[in-house]
C-alpha positions in Angstrom: -71.7 105.8 -55.7 -72.8 105.2 -52.1 -72.6 109.0 -51.4 -75.0 109.2 -54.4 -77.3 106.7 -52.7 -77.2 108.6 -49.4 -78.4 111.9 -51.1 -81.0 110.1 -53.0 -82.3 108.5 -49.7 -82.2 112.0 -48.0 -84.2 113.6 -50.8 -86.7 110.9 -50.7 -87.1 111.3 -46.9 -87.4 115.2 -47.1 -90.3 114.8 -49.7 -92.2 111.9 -47.6 -91.9 114.4 -44.6 -93.1 117.2 -46.7 -96.2 115.2 -47.8 -96.7 113.9 -44.4 -96.7 117.4 -42.9 -99.1 118.8 -45.9 -101.5 116.0 -44.8 -101.7 117.2 -41.2 -105.2 118.6 -40.9 -103.8 121.2 -38.4 -101.9 122.8 -41.3 -105.1 123.4 -43.2 -106.8 126.7 -43.4 -110.1 126.5 -45.4 -112.1 129.3 -47.0 -115.8 129.1 -45.8 -118.6 130.8 -47.5 -122.2 131.2 -46.6 -125.3 133.4 -47.2 -128.1 135.0 -45.6 -130.3 131.9 -44.7 -131.8 132.8 -41.3 -131.8 131.3 -38.6 -128.8 129.2 -39.8 -126.6 131.8 -41.1 -126.9 135.6 -41.6 -125.2 139.1 -41.2 -125.7 140.8 -38.3 -126.4 144.2 -40.0 -128.7 142.5 -42.4 -126.5 143.3 -45.3 -125.4 140.9 -48.2 -121.7 141.0 -47.4 -120.2 140.1 -43.9 -116.9 138.5 -42.6 -115.8 136.3 -39.8 -117.5 137.8 -36.5 -120.0 139.9 -38.1 -121.8 136.6 -39.1 -124.1 134.7 -36.7 -126.6 131.9 -36.9 -127.4 128.4 -35.9 -125.2 126.9 -38.7 -122.4 129.7 -38.2 -122.0 128.8 -34.4 -121.9 125.2 -34.8 -119.3 125.4 -37.7 -117.2 127.8 -35.3 -117.2 125.3 -32.5 -116.9 122.2 -34.8 -113.6 124.1 -36.5 -112.5 124.9 -32.8 -112.5 121.5 -31.6 -111.2 120.1 -34.7 -108.2 122.4 -34.3 -108.3 123.6 -38.1 -108.3 127.2 -39.3 -110.7 128.9 -41.4 -111.9 132.2 -42.6 -115.7 132.9 -43.1 -117.1 135.2 -45.6 -121.1 135.9 -46.1 -121.7 136.7 -49.9 -124.4 137.0 -52.4 -125.8 135.4 -54.5 -126.0 131.9 -53.4 -125.1 130.4 -56.9 -121.8 132.3 -56.9 -120.6 130.9 -53.6 -121.7 127.4 -54.4 -119.9 127.5 -57.7 -116.8 128.9 -55.9 -116.9 125.9 -53.6 -117.5 123.5 -56.2 -114.5 124.6 -58.1 -111.9 126.0 -55.8 -109.7 123.6 -53.7 -109.8 124.5 -50.0 -113.3 126.1 -50.2 -116.5 125.1 -48.4 -120.3 126.3 -48.3 -122.9 126.1 -45.7 -125.6 125.2 -45.3 -126.8 123.2 -48.2 -128.9 120.3 -48.7 -127.2 116.9 -49.2 -129.1 115.4 -52.1 -128.4 112.5 -54.4 -127.4 114.5 -57.2 -124.8 116.5 -55.4 -123.5 113.4 -53.3 -120.3 113.2 -55.5 -119.8 116.9 -55.9 -118.4 117.6 -52.4 -117.3 116.1 -49.3 -119.8 116.5 -46.7 -119.7 117.4 -42.9 -123.0 117.3 -40.9 -125.7 117.1 -40.6 -126.0 120.6 -39.2 -129.7 121.0 -39.1 -133.2 120.0 -40.8 -134.9 121.9 -43.5 -138.5 121.1 -44.3 -139.6 122.0 -47.6 -143.2 123.9 -47.5 -145.5 125.6 -49.7 -147.0 128.8 -47.9 -149.9 130.8 -48.8 -151.6 133.6 -47.4 -153.8 132.8 -44.2 -157.1 133.8 -46.0 -156.0 131.5 -49.1 -158.5 128.9 -50.1 -155.8 126.9 -51.7 -155.9 123.2 -50.3 -153.3 120.5 -51.6 -152.8 116.9 -51.0 -149.4 116.6 -53.1 -147.3 118.8 -55.1 -148.8 117.9 -58.4 -152.0 119.9 -57.4 -149.7 123.0 -57.1 -149.0 123.3 -60.8 -151.9 125.4 -61.8 -150.5 128.0 -59.1 -147.7 130.6 -59.5 -145.1 129.3 -57.2 -142.1 131.6 -55.8 -138.9 130.3 -55.2 -135.2 131.2 -54.6 -132.9 131.0 -57.6 -130.1 128.3 -57.1 -131.9 126.9 -54.2 -132.2 122.9 -53.8 -136.0 123.7 -53.3 -136.2 125.8 -56.8 -134.0 123.0 -58.5 -136.4 120.2 -57.4 -139.6 122.1 -58.5 -138.0 122.6 -61.8 -137.0 118.9 -62.2 -140.5 118.1 -61.8 -141.9 120.5 -64.3 -143.6 123.2 -61.8 -141.7 126.1 -63.5 -141.2 128.3 -60.4 -141.0 132.1 -60.6 -137.4 132.8 -59.3 -135.9 135.5 -57.2 -132.4 136.5 -56.3 -133.5 136.8 -52.4 -135.9 134.5 -50.9 -137.4 137.0 -48.5 -138.5 138.8 -51.7 -141.1 135.9 -52.1 -142.7 137.1 -48.7 -143.6 140.4 -50.1 -144.6 138.9 -53.5 -146.9 136.2 -51.4 -148.3 139.3 -49.4 -148.9 141.5 -52.6 -150.5 138.5 -54.5 -147.8 138.5 -57.3 -147.5 134.8 -56.4 -149.9 132.2 -55.0 -147.5 129.8 -53.3 -144.3 130.3 -51.8 -141.7 127.3 -52.0 -139.2 127.7 -48.9 -137.6 125.8 -46.2 -139.2 125.8 -42.5 -138.0 127.4 -40.3 -136.1 129.7 -42.8 -139.2 130.9 -44.5 -141.1 132.3 -41.7 -137.9 133.9 -40.3 -137.0 135.6 -43.5 -140.6 137.2 -43.8 -140.4 138.5 -40.2 -137.3 140.4 -41.1 -139.0 142.1 -43.7 -142.1 142.6 -41.8 -144.5 140.2 -43.6 -146.5 137.7 -41.4 -150.1 136.0 -42.0 -149.0 132.8 -43.8 -150.0 129.2 -43.6 -148.5 126.0 -44.6 -150.6 124.5 -47.2 -148.2 121.4 -48.1 -145.0 120.0 -46.6 -143.4 118.1 -49.3 -140.0 117.0 -48.4 -137.6 117.1 -45.4 -133.7 117.3 -46.1 -130.7 117.7 -43.7 -128.4 120.6 -44.2 -124.5 120.2 -44.3 -121.2 121.9 -44.8 -120.2 120.9 -48.3 -116.3 121.0 -48.5 -114.6 120.9 -52.2 -113.5 117.7 -53.3 -109.6 118.5 -53.0 -109.9 119.2 -49.2 -107.9 116.1 -47.8 -110.0 113.2 -46.0 -108.1 113.8 -43.1 -109.5 117.1 -42.5 -113.3 116.3 -43.3 -113.0 113.0 -40.8 -111.6 115.4 -38.2 -114.4 117.9 -38.7 -117.0 115.3 -38.8 -115.5 113.8 -35.6 -115.6 117.1 -33.7 -119.3 117.6 -34.8 -120.4 114.4 -33.9 -118.9 115.0 -30.4 -120.7 118.4 -30.3 -123.9 116.5 -30.8 -123.5 114.0 -28.3 -122.4 116.6 -25.7 -125.7 118.3 -26.2 -123.9 121.7 -27.5 -125.7 121.5 -30.9 -129.1 121.4 -29.1 -127.9 124.3 -26.9 -126.8 126.4 -30.1 -130.3 125.9 -31.9 -132.3 126.8 -28.9 -130.7 130.0 -28.7 -132.2 130.9 -32.1 -135.5 129.2 -31.9 
């Protein structure tokens, strides 16, 4: 019987050690997903698919440095469309997606690391447009272009504005230039950066209607220790001025 007790104790010890090792953040490798959302994240070749070092941007550089300081492994893929990668991060353990707005109705869906940077929500019009707005309600009479699956588009839909949706936000720049929409609901600075990428300029801001912070959103199954270690590393980067230095390289 004593021998049986020893075996039971040894088995329990092995299980405890295995559980402790599994909880070690250093043993974790996360799958990170992102999209073309310049200047925060973008493929170097401008395509809708890229891996690892072929991706750049403010958020990409900040996330890379955060994981490096935290000593946590990852692989990074840029894919399209946004709805797909957001759903993967929501459903698959070990996955994360960035950058995304941390909103009240998303709070419980993920574990959050950030903020990485700001994103003002704006309505843009052509420079010669006569549209003047004091609030979002006044925009109801206009055709508003927005990016499908984006927090801005979802917010407008909830408020009954029924935006015209596209799969690539830069398409809205061309639609606004060509008169197919009256206003473009997008982020600032992302919208202007995207417009320049497709050779479109001459817009003005007619309304700034929200300001949010952008984050790395981790699947709920990612261990708390991993999320905490990443958050501590990012906080230290900001304290050291590294986040500001990275942002200044792009803006």
